[in-house]
C-alpha positions in Angstrom: -87.9 70.5 -22.6 -89.4 73.8 -21.4 -89.3 72.6 -17.8 -85.6 71.9 -18.1 -85.0 75.4 -19.4 -87.0 76.9 -16.5 -85.1 74.6 -14.1 -81.8 75.8 -15.6 -82.9 79.4 -15.2 -83.9 78.8 -11.6 -80.5 77.2 -10.9 -78.7 80.3 -12.2 -81.0 82.6 -10.3 -80.4 80.7 -7.0 -76.7 80.7 -7.6 -76.8 84.4 -8.2 -78.8 84.8 -5.0 -76.2 82.9 -3.1 -73.2 84.8 -4.3 -74.7 88.3 -4.8 -77.0 88.1 -1.9 -74.4 86.9 0.5 -71.8 89.5 -0.5 -74.4 92.3 -0.5 -75.7 91.5 2.9 -72.1 91.1 4.2 -71.2 94.6 3.0 -74.5 96.0 4.3 -74.0 94.7 7.8 -70.2 95.3 7.9 -70.6 98.6 9.8 -72.4 96.7 12.6 -69.4 94.4 13.1 -67.6 91.8 11.2 -69.1 88.8 13.1 -72.6 89.9 12.5 -71.8 90.6 8.8 -70.3 87.1 8.4 -73.3 85.5 10.1 -75.9 87.3 8.0 -73.9 86.9 4.8 -73.4 83.2 5.4 -77.1 82.8 6.1 -78.0 84.4 2.7 -75.3 82.3 1.0 -76.7 79.1 2.5 -80.2 80.1 1.6 -79.3 80.5 -2.1 -77.1 77.4 -2.0 -80.0 75.4 -0.6 -82.2 76.3 -3.6 -79.4 75.7 -6.0 -78.9 72.2 -4.6 -82.7 71.5 -4.7 -82.9 72.5 -8.4 -79.8 70.5 -9.2 -81.3 67.4 -7.6 -84.5 67.9 -9.7 -82.3 68.1 -12.8 -80.5 64.9 -11.8 -83.8 63.1 -11.3 -85.0 64.2 -14.7 -81.7 63.0 -16.3 -82.1 59.7 -14.4 -85.6 59.2 -15.6 -84.6 59.9 -19.2 -81.8 57.3 -18.9 -84.1 54.7 -17.4 -86.6 55.3 -20.3 -83.7 54.7 -22.8 -82.7 51.5 -21.0 -86.2 50.2 -20.8 -86.7 50.8 -24.5 -83.5 49.0 -25.3 -84.4 46.1 -23.1 -87.9 45.8 -24.6 -86.3 45.9 -28.1 -83.8 43.2 -27.1 -86.6 41.1 -25.6 -88.7 41.3 -28.8 -85.7 40.3 -30.9 -85.1 37.3 -28.6 -88.7 36.2 -28.9 -88.5 36.5 -32.7 -85.4 34.4 -32.8 -86.7 31.7 -30.5 -89.7 31.0 -32.8 -87.4 30.1 -35.8 
């Protein structure tokens, strides 16, 4: 539970890094030329987006693991019910 909250915080921070960092570096490098500003801004945007995608994949894996645990529990419960019924 705590890990999911930290993961959500990191997702937000990386998204903020992507948007704010990309736009800040774009406007910082704008006096040196628009092409250079676009390249540097895009680099920071991609850097933040990479971390956002990594944290999103981690969240997806956690959700997938939770769903598999639920399915396993239901299959074990169903299997136990089948065994009880077969003895009668």
